[in-house]
PAMAR-961532 format. One record per atom (N, C-alpha, C): atom name; x, y, z; residue in one letter. Coordinates in steps of 0.05 Angstrom, whole numbers, plus 5000, padded with zeros to 4 digits. Layout:
REM PAMAR-961532
atom: CA xx: X yy: Y zz: Z rest: a .
...
END
This chain:
REM PAMAR-961532
atom: N xx: 9911 yy: 7206 zz: 9907 rest: m .
atom: CA xx: 9915 yy: 7221 zz: 9886 rest: m .
atom: C xx: 9894 yy: 7232 zz: 9873 rest: m .
atom: N xx: 9896 yy: 7265 zz: 9867 rest: p .
atom: CA xx: 9870 yy: 7276 zz: 9860 rest: p .
atom: C xx: 9863 yy: 7263 zz: 9829 rest: p .
atom: N xx: 9842 yy: 7271 zz: 9821 rest: m .
atom: CA xx: 9835 yy: 7269 zz: 9789 rest: m .
atom: C xx: 9838 yy: 7295 zz: 9777 rest: m .
atom: N xx: 9852 yy: 7291 zz: 9751 rest: a .
atom: CA xx: 9854 yy: 7317 zz: 9739 rest: a .
atom: C xx: 9833 yy: 7327 zz: 9722 rest: a .
atom: N xx: 9822 yy: 7352 zz: 9715 rest: a .
atom: CA xx: 9797 yy: 7360 zz: 9707 rest: a .
atom: C xx: 9795 yy: 7346 zz: 9677 rest: a .
atom: N xx: 9820 yy: 7342 zz: 9663 rest: n .
atom: CA xx: 9818 yy: 7334 zz: 9632 rest: n .
atom: C xx: 9806 yy: 7311 zz: 9635 rest: n .
atom: N xx: 9817 yy: 7290 zz: 9657 rest: d .
atom: CA xx: 9807 yy: 7267 zz: 9655 rest: d .
atom: C xx: 9783 yy: 7262 zz: 9656 rest: d .
atom: N xx: 9769 yy: 7275 zz: 9672 rest: i .
atom: CA xx: 9737 yy: 7277 zz: 9682 rest: i .
atom: C xx: 9724 yy: 7284 zz: 9656 rest: i .
atom: N xx: 9734 yy: 7300 zz: 9641 rest: e .
atom: CA xx: 9721 yy: 7310 zz: 9618 rest: e .
atom: C xx: 9725 yy: 7284 zz: 9593 rest: e .
atom: N xx: 9753 yy: 7271 zz: 9588 rest: t .
atom: CA xx: 9752 yy: 7253 zz: 9575 rest: t .
atom: C xx: 9735 yy: 7232 zz: 9581 rest: t .
atom: N xx: 9729 yy: 7224 zz: 9602 rest: l .
atom: CA xx: 9716 yy: 7200 zz: 9610 rest: l .
atom: C xx: 9684 yy: 7205 zz: 9603 rest: l .
atom: N xx: 9672 yy: 7230 zz: 9606 rest: i .
atom: CA xx: 9652 yy: 7236 zz: 9602 rest: i .
atom: C xx: 9642 yy: 7237 zz: 9575 rest: i .
atom: N xx: 9662 yy: 7252 zz: 9557 rest: r .
atom: CA xx: 9663 yy: 7253 zz: 9532 rest: r .
atom: C xx: 9667 yy: 7228 zz: 9517 rest: r .
atom: N xx: 9677 yy: 7208 zz: 9522 rest: t .
atom: CA xx: 9678 yy: 7180 zz: 9512 rest: t .
atom: C xx: 9652 yy: 7166 zz: 9512 rest: t .
atom: N xx: 9640 yy: 7171 zz: 9535 rest: a .
atom: CA xx: 9612 yy: 7159 zz: 9536 rest: a .
atom: C xx: 9588 yy: 7173 zz: 9530 rest: a .
atom: N xx: 9595 yy: 7201 zz: 9528 rest: i .
atom: CA xx: 9573 yy: 7218 zz: 9514 rest: i .
atom: C xx: 9585 yy: 7237 zz: 9495 rest: i .
atom: N xx: 9590 yy: 7226 zz: 9470 rest: p .
atom: CA xx: 9602 yy: 7245 zz: 9456 rest: p .
atom: C xx: 9590 yy: 7266 zz: 9442 rest: p .
atom: N xx: 9570 yy: 7267 zz: 9441 rest: d .
atom: CA xx: 9553 yy: 7299 zz: 9437 rest: d .
atom: C xx: 9553 yy: 7315 zz: 9462 rest: d .
atom: N xx: 9563 yy: 7310 zz: 9486 rest: a .
atom: CA xx: 9567 yy: 7325 zz: 9505 rest: a .
atom: C xx: 9589 yy: 7354 zz: 9500 rest: a .
atom: N xx: 9575 yy: 7378 zz: 9510 rest: q .
atom: CA xx: 9591 yy: 7401 zz: 9514 rest: q .
atom: C xx: 9598 yy: 7402 zz: 9542 rest: q .
atom: N xx: 9620 yy: 7403 zz: 9556 rest: i .
atom: CA xx: 9626 yy: 7396 zz: 9582 rest: i .
atom: C xx: 9644 yy: 7422 zz: 9590 rest: i .
atom: N xx: 9637 yy: 7432 zz: 9618 rest: t .
atom: CA xx: 9653 yy: 7454 zz: 9628 rest: t .
atom: C xx: 9661 yy: 7440 zz: 9656 rest: t .
atom: N xx: 9685 yy: 7436 zz: 9665 rest: i .
atom: CA xx: 9695 yy: 7425 zz: 9684 rest: i .
atom: C xx: 9708 yy: 7451 zz: 9703 rest: i .
atom: N xx: 9704 yy: 7457 zz: 9726 rest: t .
atom: CA xx: 9716 yy: 7473 zz: 9747 rest: t .
atom: C xx: 9721 yy: 7464 zz: 9770 rest: t .
atom: N xx: 9741 yy: 7471 zz: 9774 rest: d .
atom: CA xx: 9768 yy: 7457 zz: 9804 rest: d .
atom: C xx: 9748 yy: 7480 zz: 9823 rest: d .
atom: N xx: 9734 yy: 7474 zz: 9839 rest: l .
atom: CA xx: 9721 yy: 7489 zz: 9860 rest: l .
atom: C xx: 9740 yy: 7500 zz: 9882 rest: l .
atom: N xx: 9755 yy: 7482 zz: 9893 rest: a .
atom: CA xx: 9773 yy: 7484 zz: 9916 rest: a .
atom: C xx: 9801 yy: 7488 zz: 9908 rest: a .
atom: N xx: 9807 yy: 7481 zz: 9880 rest: g .
atom: CA xx: 9837 yy: 7486 zz: 9873 rest: g .
atom: C xx: 9856 yy: 7460 zz: 9882 rest: g .
atom: N xx: 9840 yy: 7440 zz: 9892 rest: d .
atom: CA xx: 9851 yy: 7415 zz: 9906 rest: d .
atom: C xx: 9851 yy: 7393 zz: 9884 rest: d .
atom: N xx: 9840 yy: 7395 zz: 9861 rest: g .
atom: CA xx: 9839 yy: 7371 zz: 9848 rest: g .
atom: C xx: 9812 yy: 7349 zz: 9858 rest: g .
atom: N xx: 9804 yy: 7352 zz: 9879 rest: d .
atom: CA xx: 9789 yy: 7336 zz: 9889 rest: d .
atom: C xx: 9756 yy: 7341 zz: 9889 rest: d .
atom: N xx: 9754 yy: 7368 zz: 9884 rest: h .
atom: CA xx: 9724 yy: 7382 zz: 9884 rest: h .
atom: C xx: 9718 yy: 7395 zz: 9860 rest: h .
atom: N xx: 9701 yy: 7385 zz: 9846 rest: y .
atom: CA xx: 9694 yy: 7397 zz: 9818 rest: y .
atom: C xx: 9667 yy: 7402 zz: 9813 rest: y .
atom: N xx: 9658 yy: 7417 zz: 9793 rest: a .
atom: CA xx: 9639 yy: 7424 zz: 9787 rest: a .
atom: C xx: 9630 yy: 7414 zz: 9754 rest: a .
atom: N xx: 9619 yy: 7399 zz: 9746 rest: a .
atom: CA xx: 9613 yy: 7390 zz: 9719 rest: a .
atom: C xx: 9587 yy: 7405 zz: 9712 rest: a .
atom: N xx: 9592 yy: 7414 zz: 9680 rest: h .
atom: CA xx: 9566 yy: 7422 zz: 9676 rest: h .
atom: C xx: 9564 yy: 7407 zz: 9647 rest: h .
atom: N xx: 9543 yy: 7390 zz: 9638 rest: v .
atom: CA xx: 9545 yy: 7378 zz: 9617 rest: v .
atom: C xx: 9518 yy: 7381 zz: 9600 rest: v .
atom: N xx: 9523 yy: 7387 zz: 9580 rest: v .
atom: CA xx: 9504 yy: 7391 zz: 9562 rest: v .
atom: C xx: 9501 yy: 7373 zz: 9538 rest: v .
atom: N xx: 9479 yy: 7358 zz: 9532 rest: a .
atom: CA xx: 9481 yy: 7337 zz: 9506 rest: a .
atom: C xx: 9448 yy: 7335 zz: 9500 rest: a .
atom: N xx: 9448 yy: 7336 zz: 9474 rest: e .
atom: CA xx: 9429 yy: 7332 zz: 9456 rest: e .
atom: C xx: 9411 yy: 7299 zz: 9462 rest: e .
atom: N xx: 9433 yy: 7284 zz: 9466 rest: s .
atom: CA xx: 9419 yy: 7264 zz: 9474 rest: s .
atom: C xx: 9412 yy: 7251 zz: 9506 rest: s .
atom: N xx: 9417 yy: 7275 zz: 9520 rest: f .
atom: CA xx: 9396 yy: 7281 zz: 9546 rest: f .
atom: C xx: 9365 yy: 7286 zz: 9541 rest: f .
atom: N xx: 9361 yy: 7297 zz: 9514 rest: r .
atom: CA xx: 9333 yy: 7301 zz: 9513 rest: r .
atom: C xx: 9312 yy: 7280 zz: 9516 rest: r .
atom: N xx: 9292 yy: 7287 zz: 9529 rest: g .
atom: CA xx: 9271 yy: 7268 zz: 9538 rest: g .
atom: C xx: 9276 yy: 7248 zz: 9561 rest: g .
atom: N xx: 9299 yy: 7254 zz: 9569 rest: l .
atom: CA xx: 9307 yy: 7236 zz: 9597 rest: l .
atom: C xx: 9306 yy: 7257 zz: 9623 rest: l .
atom: N xx: 9295 yy: 7242 zz: 9642 rest: p .
atom: CA xx: 9293 yy: 7259 zz: 9666 rest: p .
atom: C xx: 9321 yy: 7263 zz: 9672 rest: p .
atom: N xx: 9317 yy: 7283 zz: 9691 rest: r .
atom: CA xx: 9344 yy: 7292 zz: 9705 rest: r .
atom: C xx: 9359 yy: 7266 zz: 9717 rest: r .
atom: N xx: 9348 yy: 7256 zz: 9731 rest: v .
atom: CA xx: 9359 yy: 7231 zz: 9749 rest: v .
atom: C xx: 9372 yy: 7216 zz: 9726 rest: v .
atom: N xx: 9368 yy: 7206 zz: 9709 rest: r .
atom: CA xx: 9372 yy: 7193 zz: 9685 rest: r .
atom: C xx: 9400 yy: 7208 zz: 9670 rest: r .
atom: N xx: 9397 yy: 7231 zz: 9668 rest: q .
atom: CA xx: 9416 yy: 7242 zz: 9658 rest: q .
atom: C xx: 9442 yy: 7242 zz: 9673 rest: q .
atom: N xx: 9440 yy: 7245 zz: 9699 rest: h .
atom: CA xx: 9457 yy: 7246 zz: 9721 rest: h .
atom: C xx: 9473 yy: 7217 zz: 9721 rest: h .
atom: N xx: 9455 yy: 7199 zz: 9722 rest: q .
atom: CA xx: 9468 yy: 7171 zz: 9720 rest: q .
atom: C xx: 9481 yy: 7168 zz: 9695 rest: q .
atom: N xx: 9478 yy: 7180 zz: 9676 rest: a .
atom: CA xx: 9491 yy: 7174 zz: 9647 rest: a .
atom: C xx: 9521 yy: 7185 zz: 9652 rest: a .
atom: N xx: 9523 yy: 7209 zz: 9673 rest: v .
atom: CA xx: 9546 yy: 7219 zz: 9672 rest: v .
atom: C xx: 9562 yy: 7198 zz: 9693 rest: v .
atom: N xx: 9553 yy: 7197 zz: 9713 rest: y .
atom: CA xx: 9561 yy: 7183 zz: 9734 rest: y .
atom: C xx: 9568 yy: 7153 zz: 9723 rest: y .
atom: N xx: 9553 yy: 7141 zz: 9708 rest: a .
atom: CA xx: 9561 yy: 7111 zz: 9692 rest: a .
atom: C xx: 9588 yy: 7122 zz: 9679 rest: a .
atom: N xx: 9589 yy: 7144 zz: 9662 rest: a .
atom: CA xx: 9617 yy: 7147 zz: 9648 rest: a .
atom: C xx: 9641 yy: 7153 zz: 9664 rest: a .
atom: N xx: 9635 yy: 7160 zz: 9692 rest: l .
atom: CA xx: 9663 yy: 7160 zz: 9713 rest: l .
atom: C xx: 9669 yy: 7135 zz: 9723 rest: l .
atom: N xx: 9660 yy: 7113 zz: 9711 rest: g .
atom: CA xx: 9662 yy: 7087 zz: 9719 rest: g .
atom: C xx: 9672 yy: 7080 zz: 9745 rest: g .
atom: N xx: 9652 yy: 7088 zz: 9764 rest: g .
atom: CA xx: 9656 yy: 7083 zz: 9797 rest: g .
atom: C xx: 9680 yy: 7096 zz: 9809 rest: g .
atom: N xx: 9687 yy: 7119 zz: 9795 rest: r .
atom: CA xx: 9710 yy: 7134 zz: 9805 rest: r .
atom: C xx: 9700 yy: 7157 zz: 9831 rest: r .
atom: N xx: 9672 yy: 7158 zz: 9830 rest: m .
atom: CA xx: 9663 yy: 7174 zz: 9852 rest: m .
atom: C xx: 9668 yy: 7167 zz: 9876 rest: m .
atom: N xx: 9673 yy: 7186 zz: 9892 rest: g .
atom: CA xx: 9675 yy: 7170 zz: 9925 rest: g .
atom: C xx: 9705 yy: 7165 zz: 9932 rest: g .
atom: N xx: 9722 yy: 7154 zz: 9909 rest: g .
atom: CA xx: 9746 yy: 7146 zz: 9909 rest: g .
atom: C xx: 9765 yy: 7164 zz: 9903 rest: g .
atom: N xx: 9774 yy: 7162 zz: 9878 rest: v .
atom: CA xx: 9791 yy: 7184 zz: 9864 rest: v .
atom: C xx: 9780 yy: 7207 zz: 9861 rest: v .
atom: N xx: 9758 yy: 7207 zz: 9854 rest: l .
atom: CA xx: 9742 yy: 7236 zz: 9852 rest: l .
atom: C xx: 9721 yy: 7239 zz: 9877 rest: l .
atom: N xx: 9734 yy: 7257 zz: 9895 rest: h .
atom: CA xx: 9717 yy: 7259 zz: 9916 rest: h .
atom: C xx: 9690 yy: 7274 zz: 9916 rest: h .
atom: N xx: 9693 yy: 7294 zz: 9900 rest: a .
atom: CA xx: 9672 yy: 7304 zz: 9903 rest: a .
atom: C xx: 9660 yy: 7317 zz: 9875 rest: a .
atom: N xx: 9633 yy: 7319 zz: 9866 rest: l .
atom: CA xx: 9624 yy: 7325 zz: 9838 rest: l .
atom: C xx: 9599 yy: 7342 zz: 9842 rest: l .
atom: N xx: 9597 yy: 7366 zz: 9834 rest: q .
atom: CA xx: 9572 yy: 7386 zz: 9839 rest: q .
atom: C xx: 9566 yy: 7383 zz: 9807 rest: q .
atom: N xx: 9542 yy: 7368 zz: 9801 rest: l .
atom: CA xx: 9535 yy: 7362 zz: 9773 rest: l .
atom: C xx: 9509 yy: 7379 zz: 9762 rest: l .
atom: N xx: 9509 yy: 7388 zz: 9742 rest: t .
atom: CA xx: 9490 yy: 7397 zz: 9728 rest: t .
atom: C xx: 9487 yy: 7389 zz: 9698 rest: t .
atom: N xx: 9466 yy: 7380 zz: 9688 rest: t .
atom: CA xx: 9460 yy: 7375 zz: 9665 rest: t .
atom: C xx: 9440 yy: 7389 zz: 9644 rest: t .
atom: N xx: 9436 yy: 7390 zz: 9626 rest: a .
atom: CA xx: 9422 yy: 7404 zz: 9611 rest: a .
atom: C xx: 9415 yy: 7391 zz: 9577 rest: a .
atom: N xx: 9400 yy: 7402 zz: 9562 rest: v .
atom: CA xx: 9396 yy: 7392 zz: 9536 rest: v .
atom: C xx: 9400 yy: 7417 zz: 9525 rest: v .
atom: N xx: 9415 yy: 7424 zz: 9498 rest: p .
atom: CA xx: 9417 yy: 7446 zz: 9490 rest: p .
atom: C xx: 9390 yy: 7460 zz: 9481 rest: p .
atom: N xx: 9400 yy: 7486 zz: 9484 rest: k .
atom: CA xx: 9372 yy: 7504 zz: 9475 rest: k .
atom: C xx: 9367 yy: 7508 zz: 9445 rest: k .
atom: N xx: 9341 yy: 7509 zz: 9442 rest: e .
atom: CA xx: 9331 yy: 7508 zz: 9416 rest: e .
atom: C xx: 9332 yy: 7537 zz: 9402 rest: e .
END
């Protein structure tokens, strides 16, 4: 069963409350998403740590109920 975009956003927002999140369904099938996550809490973290924080927020759903996620992260522009 595919995962809804709002479920992905809720999981990320719960773990990273300051995040601005944009979720895009890339294929219209509920299995292939792009997520753009901007958070002040990412400041000073290398990109790999930022991505790890998002994947941790998804609680092991990657590769299972969430088939594919194109992820970009950033800190807010000053």
